[in-house]
N, CA, C and O atoms as a DFTB+ gen file, in Angstrom:
340 C
 N C O
     1  1     -77.301     141.410     -12.506
     2  2     -76.257     142.298     -11.993
     3  2     -75.723     143.300     -13.059
     4  3     -75.521     142.967     -14.226
     5  1     -75.529     144.439     -12.614
     6  2     -74.945     145.467     -13.492
     7  2     -73.497     145.753     -13.042
     8  3     -73.222     145.817     -11.843
     9  1     -72.568     145.927     -14.013
    10  2     -71.218     146.225     -13.787
    11  2     -70.926     147.495     -14.521
    12  3     -71.211     147.545     -15.717
    13  1     -70.375     148.547     -13.913
    14  2     -70.026     149.745     -14.480
    15  2     -68.457     149.664     -14.825
    16  3     -67.625     149.142     -14.083
    17  1     -68.196     150.236     -16.013
    18  2     -66.801     150.243     -16.521
    19  2     -66.376     151.812     -16.728
    20  3     -67.118     152.627     -17.275
    21  1     -65.090     152.116     -16.219
    22  2     -64.520     153.375     -16.545
    23  2     -64.103     153.242     -18.095
    24  3     -63.278     152.410     -18.473
    25  1     -64.742     154.126     -18.937
    26  2     -64.303     154.165     -20.337
    27  2     -65.302     153.252     -21.001
    28  3     -66.333     152.905     -20.424
    29  1     -64.986     152.865     -22.222
    30  2     -65.859     151.988     -23.088
    31  2     -65.604     150.459     -22.893
    32  3     -64.728     150.071     -22.119
    33  1     -66.368     149.618     -23.594
    34  2     -66.146     148.364     -23.629
    35  2     -66.573     147.696     -24.937
    36  3     -67.468     148.167     -25.640
    37  1     -65.885     146.555     -25.244
    38  2     -66.228     145.853     -26.469
    39  2     -67.024     144.600     -26.173
    40  3     -66.752     143.871     -25.219
    41  1     -68.083     144.353     -27.076
    42  2     -68.809     142.983     -26.837
    43  2     -68.341     142.174     -27.931
    44  3     -68.573     142.496     -29.096
    45  1     -67.642     141.054     -27.593
    46  2     -67.098     140.199     -28.435
    47  2     -67.921     138.906     -28.684
    48  3     -68.165     138.182     -27.719
    49  1     -68.338     138.593     -29.859
    50  2     -69.064     137.407     -30.217
    51  2     -70.449     137.419     -29.434
    52  3     -71.014     136.355     -29.180
    53  1     -70.937     138.544     -29.089
    54  2     -72.256     138.631     -28.523
    55  2     -72.185     138.004     -26.977
    56  3     -73.222     137.964     -26.316
    57  1     -71.165     137.608     -26.529
    58  2     -71.215     137.050     -25.128
    59  2     -70.190     137.540     -24.189
    60  3     -70.412     137.471     -22.980
    61  1     -69.009     138.063     -24.670
    62  2     -68.015     138.389     -23.755
    63  2     -67.826     139.996     -23.804
    64  3     -67.823     140.614     -24.869
    65  1     -67.683     140.546     -22.660
    66  2     -67.456     142.065     -22.463
    67  2     -65.947     142.234     -22.174
    68  3     -65.367     141.689     -21.235
    69  1     -65.397     143.019     -23.050
    70  2     -63.888     143.298     -22.850
    71  2     -63.799     144.801     -22.587
    72  3     -64.200     145.594     -23.439
    73  1     -63.271     145.217     -21.397
    74  2     -63.073     146.708     -21.234
    75  2     -62.094     147.335     -22.145
    76  3     -61.124     146.705     -22.565
    77  1     -62.325     148.539     -22.453
    78  2     -61.552     149.318     -23.457
    79  2     -60.007     149.232     -23.047
    80  3     -59.139     149.095     -23.910
    81  1     -59.752     149.308     -21.867
    82  2     -58.367     149.260     -21.341
    83  2     -57.623     147.885     -21.741
    84  3     -56.395     147.797     -21.766
    85  1     -58.499     146.815     -22.052
    86  2     -57.855     145.601     -22.409
    87  2     -58.142     145.250     -23.861
    88  3     -58.489     144.126     -24.224
    89  1     -57.980     146.245     -24.625
    90  2     -58.281     146.185     -26.091
    91  2     -57.524     145.007     -26.748
    92  3     -58.019     144.347     -27.662
    93  1     -56.234     144.771     -26.207
    94  2     -55.430     143.712     -26.878
    95  2     -56.132     142.259     -26.781
    96  3     -55.908     141.370     -27.602
    97  1     -56.976     142.126     -25.719
    98  2     -57.707     140.902     -25.637
    99  2     -58.727     140.686     -26.821
   100  3     -59.068     139.572     -27.219
   101  1     -59.153     141.824     -27.309
   102  2     -60.194     141.741     -28.380
   103  2     -59.507     141.154     -29.661
   104  3     -60.105     140.340     -30.364
   105  1     -58.312     141.558     -29.930
   106  2     -57.530     141.029     -30.939
   107  2     -57.203     139.634     -30.793
   108  3     -57.278     138.877     -31.761
   109  1     -56.836     139.228     -29.619
   110  2     -56.621     137.850     -29.223
   111  2     -57.879     136.923     -29.589
   112  3     -57.751     135.856     -30.189
   113  1     -59.047     137.418     -29.186
   114  2     -60.217     136.637     -29.415
   115  2     -60.736     136.569     -30.834
   116  3     -61.254     135.549     -31.289
   117  1     -60.581     137.680     -31.514
   118  2     -61.224     137.833     -32.780
   119  2     -60.244     137.737     -33.910
   120  3     -60.665     137.318     -34.988
   121  1     -58.939     138.090     -33.781
   122  2     -57.891     138.158     -34.805
   123  2     -57.994     139.586     -35.425
   124  3     -57.203     139.892     -36.317
   125  1     -58.874     140.418     -35.020
   126  2     -58.963     141.846     -35.615
   127  2     -58.582     142.802     -34.474
   128  3     -58.829     142.572     -33.290
   129  1     -57.919     143.961     -34.968
   130  2     -57.501     144.957     -34.053
   131  2     -58.802     145.665     -33.540
   132  3     -59.714     145.940     -34.320
   133  1     -58.854     145.935     -32.276
   134  2     -59.939     146.615     -31.700
   135  2     -59.832     148.194     -32.079
   136  3     -58.965     148.867     -31.522
   137  1     -60.626     148.725     -32.930
   138  2     -60.628     150.132     -33.378
   139  2     -61.967     150.644     -33.052
   140  3     -63.012     150.149     -33.475
   141  1     -61.869     151.749     -32.212
   142  2     -63.159     152.429     -31.630
   143  2     -63.954     152.955     -32.792
   144  3     -65.178     152.904     -32.670
   145  1     -63.484     153.424     -33.835
   146  2     -64.324     154.024     -34.895
   147  2     -65.003     152.890     -35.638
   148  3     -66.138     153.097     -36.068
   149  1     -64.418     151.694     -35.835
   150  2     -65.036     150.688     -36.530
   151  2     -66.079     149.885     -35.624
   152  3     -67.116     149.420     -36.096
   153  1     -65.709     149.763     -34.269
   154  2     -66.621     149.162     -33.296
   155  2     -68.052     149.980     -33.229
   156  3     -69.170     149.470     -33.157
   157  1     -67.744     151.290     -33.269
   158  2     -69.018     152.113     -33.183
   159  2     -70.061     151.894     -34.258
   160  3     -71.266     152.080     -34.091
   161  1     -69.422     151.436     -35.501
   162  2     -70.431     151.101     -36.652
   163  2     -71.179     149.816     -36.393
   164  3     -72.143     149.509     -37.095
   165  1     -70.729     149.015     -35.342
   166  2     -71.530     147.795     -35.157
   167  2     -72.568     147.935     -34.061
   168  3     -73.189     146.945     -33.674
   169  1     -72.758     149.065     -33.582
   170  2     -73.785     149.234     -32.405
   171  2     -75.129     149.422     -32.930
   172  3     -75.277     149.846     -34.077
   173  1     -76.171     149.127     -32.147
   174  2     -77.558     149.382     -32.499
   175  2     -77.816     150.817     -32.749
   176  3     -78.540     151.180     -33.676
   177  1     -77.177     151.717     -31.859
   178  2     -77.419     153.058     -32.075
   179  2     -76.974     153.606     -33.413
   180  3     -77.673     154.418     -34.019
   181  1     -75.800     153.163     -33.884
   182  2     -75.270     153.498     -35.214
   183  2     -76.195     153.126     -36.297
   184  3     -76.450     153.867     -37.247
   185  1     -76.769     151.751     -36.089
   186  2     -77.599     151.258     -37.084
   187  2     -78.895     152.068     -37.323
   188  3     -79.393     152.287     -38.428
   189  1     -79.359     152.471     -36.151
   190  2     -80.603     153.259     -36.104
   191  2     -80.294     154.637     -36.795
   192  3     -80.974     155.034     -37.741
   193  1     -79.282     155.318     -36.302
   194  2     -78.954     156.698     -36.963
   195  2     -78.652     156.436     -38.502
   196  3     -79.119     157.227     -39.321
   197  1     -77.966     155.461     -38.883
   198  2     -77.684     155.234     -40.401
   199  2     -79.043     154.985     -41.089
   200  3     -79.264     155.478     -42.195
   201  1     -79.849     154.316     -40.525
   202  2     -81.282     154.036     -41.271
   203  2     -81.971     155.205     -41.366
   204  3     -82.657     155.344     -42.378
   205  1     -81.953     156.207     -40.443
   206  2     -82.712     157.408     -40.481
   207  2     -81.942     158.578     -41.146
   208  3     -82.488     159.664     -41.339
   209  1     -80.728     158.337     -41.471
   210  2     -79.974     159.452     -41.996
   211  2     -80.249     159.654     -43.515
   212  3     -80.076     158.736     -44.318
   213  1     -80.659     160.819     -43.857
   214  2     -81.050     161.102     -45.194
   215  2     -79.952     161.864     -46.013
   216  3     -80.071     162.023     -47.227
   217  1     -78.946     162.298     -45.347
   218  2     -77.853     163.060     -46.025
   219  2     -76.897     162.188     -46.720
   220  3     -76.280     162.638     -47.685
   221  1     -76.707     160.908     -46.296
   222  2     -75.722     160.118     -46.836
   223  2     -74.292     160.224     -46.145
   224  3     -73.342     159.506     -46.459
   225  1     -74.259     161.187     -45.185
   226  2     -73.123     161.486     -44.483
   227  2     -73.329     161.201     -43.002
   228  3     -74.182     161.828     -42.374
   229  1     -72.572     160.271     -42.428
   230  2     -72.790     159.970     -41.051
   231  2     -72.101     160.835     -40.016
   232  3     -72.362     160.708     -38.819
   233  1     -71.132     161.803     -40.519
   234  2     -70.532     162.770     -39.640
   235  2     -71.400     163.728     -39.159
   236  3     -72.143     164.357     -39.913
   237  1     -71.364     163.899     -37.918
   238  2     -72.248     165.068     -37.291
   239  2     -73.733     164.711     -37.080
   240  3     -74.539     165.559     -36.699
   241  1     -74.053     163.507     -37.324
   242  2     -75.533     163.231     -37.289
   243  2     -76.053     163.333     -35.855
   244  3     -77.256     163.558     -35.718
   245  1     -75.356     163.205     -34.871
   246  2     -75.841     163.390     -33.384
   247  2     -76.197     164.944     -33.147
   248  3     -77.120     165.333     -32.431
   249  1     -75.437     165.646     -33.766
   250  2     -75.745     167.185     -33.654
   251  2     -76.860     167.655     -34.519
   252  3     -77.439     168.714     -34.278
   253  1     -77.166     166.907     -35.496
   254  2     -78.142     167.410     -36.529
   255  2     -79.597     167.152     -36.137
   256  3     -80.470     167.327     -36.987
   257  1     -79.899     166.764     -34.951
   258  2     -81.188     166.518     -34.481
   259  2     -81.701     165.144     -34.693
   260  3     -82.856     164.916     -34.335
   261  1     -80.955     164.146     -35.259
   262  2     -81.422     162.844     -35.419
   263  2     -81.203     161.986     -34.138
   264  3     -81.731     160.874     -34.115
   265  1     -80.527     162.371     -33.153
   266  2     -80.133     161.668     -31.942
   267  2     -81.452     161.377     -31.281
   268  3     -81.410     160.431     -30.495
   269  1     -82.572     161.953     -31.417
   270  2     -83.801     161.730     -30.678
   271  2     -84.257     160.383     -31.090
   272  3     -84.925     159.723     -30.294
   273  1     -83.961     159.916     -32.251
   274  2     -84.295     158.598     -32.759
   275  2     -83.753     157.435     -31.785
   276  3     -84.451     156.487     -31.424
   277  1     -82.512     157.626     -31.439
   278  2     -81.799     156.762     -30.609
   279  2     -82.610     156.531     -29.255
   280  3     -82.858     155.407     -28.818
   281  1     -82.981     157.680     -28.663
   282  2     -83.683     157.667     -27.363
   283  2     -85.043     157.040     -27.612
   284  3     -85.415     156.186     -26.807
   285  1     -85.808     157.356     -28.607
   286  2     -87.041     156.760     -28.905
   287  2     -87.040     155.317     -29.106
   288  3     -87.871     154.605     -28.542
   289  1     -86.104     154.833     -29.917
   290  2     -85.955     153.471     -30.307
   291  2     -85.452     152.776     -29.042
   292  3     -85.919     151.682     -28.724
   293  1     -84.470     153.412     -28.279
   294  2     -84.043     152.650     -26.971
   295  2     -85.140     152.420     -26.009
   296  3     -85.158     151.385     -25.342
   297  1     -86.059     153.327     -25.897
   298  2     -87.297     153.202     -25.086
   299  2     -88.074     151.940     -25.508
   300  3     -88.377     151.044     -24.721
   301  1     -88.371     151.950     -26.827
   302  2     -89.054     150.862     -27.408
   303  2     -88.441     149.461     -27.169
   304  3     -89.131     148.502     -26.821
   305  1     -87.216     149.403     -27.357
   306  2     -86.503     148.121     -27.201
   307  2     -86.579     147.672     -25.795
   308  3     -86.845     146.502     -25.522
   309  1     -86.334     148.648     -24.821
   310  2     -86.481     148.305     -23.406
   311  2     -87.825     147.791     -23.116
   312  3     -87.918     146.787     -22.410
   313  1     -88.918     148.385     -23.596
   314  2     -90.283     147.952     -23.364
   315  2     -90.547     146.543     -23.925
   316  3     -91.209     145.715     -23.300
   317  1     -89.996     146.307     -25.141
   318  2     -90.112     144.953     -25.699
   319  2     -89.376     143.963     -24.882
   320  3     -89.897     142.881     -24.612
   321  1     -88.172     144.284     -24.469
   322  2     -87.462     143.277     -23.602
   323  2     -88.090     142.964     -22.375
   324  3     -88.099     141.796     -21.986
   325  1     -88.658     143.942     -21.667
   326  2     -89.393     143.614     -20.477
   327  2     -90.687     142.751     -20.711
   328  3     -91.051     141.842     -19.966
   329  1     -91.281     143.136     -21.769
   330  2     -92.462     142.352     -22.056
   331  2     -92.294     140.865     -22.362
   332  3     -93.120     140.031     -21.991
   333  1     -91.133     140.551     -23.091
   334  2     -90.958     139.211     -23.648
   335  2     -89.803     138.432     -22.995
   336  3     -89.382     137.402     -23.523
   337  1     -89.300     138.904     -21.879
   338  2     -88.218     138.194     -21.193
   339  2     -88.900     137.111     -20.283
   340  3     -88.211     136.366     -19.588
């Protein structure tokens, strides 16, 4: 089943989804304040962009033409997931 959220969401400990509107719950569960900029660094997309970034500067990488790596890797991940589930 798929659930749509208005706004963002945090994945806590790999198991619990907390809507962005309930960010205080993230702090209660983890002891860390929910900061959108720090949470972004923990995403798979950020890791892919960082791995392919040759400038050393992560600011503006989506506009620099590297965002196609996310789409390509996302398709590959979906294919692997369907094959091995």
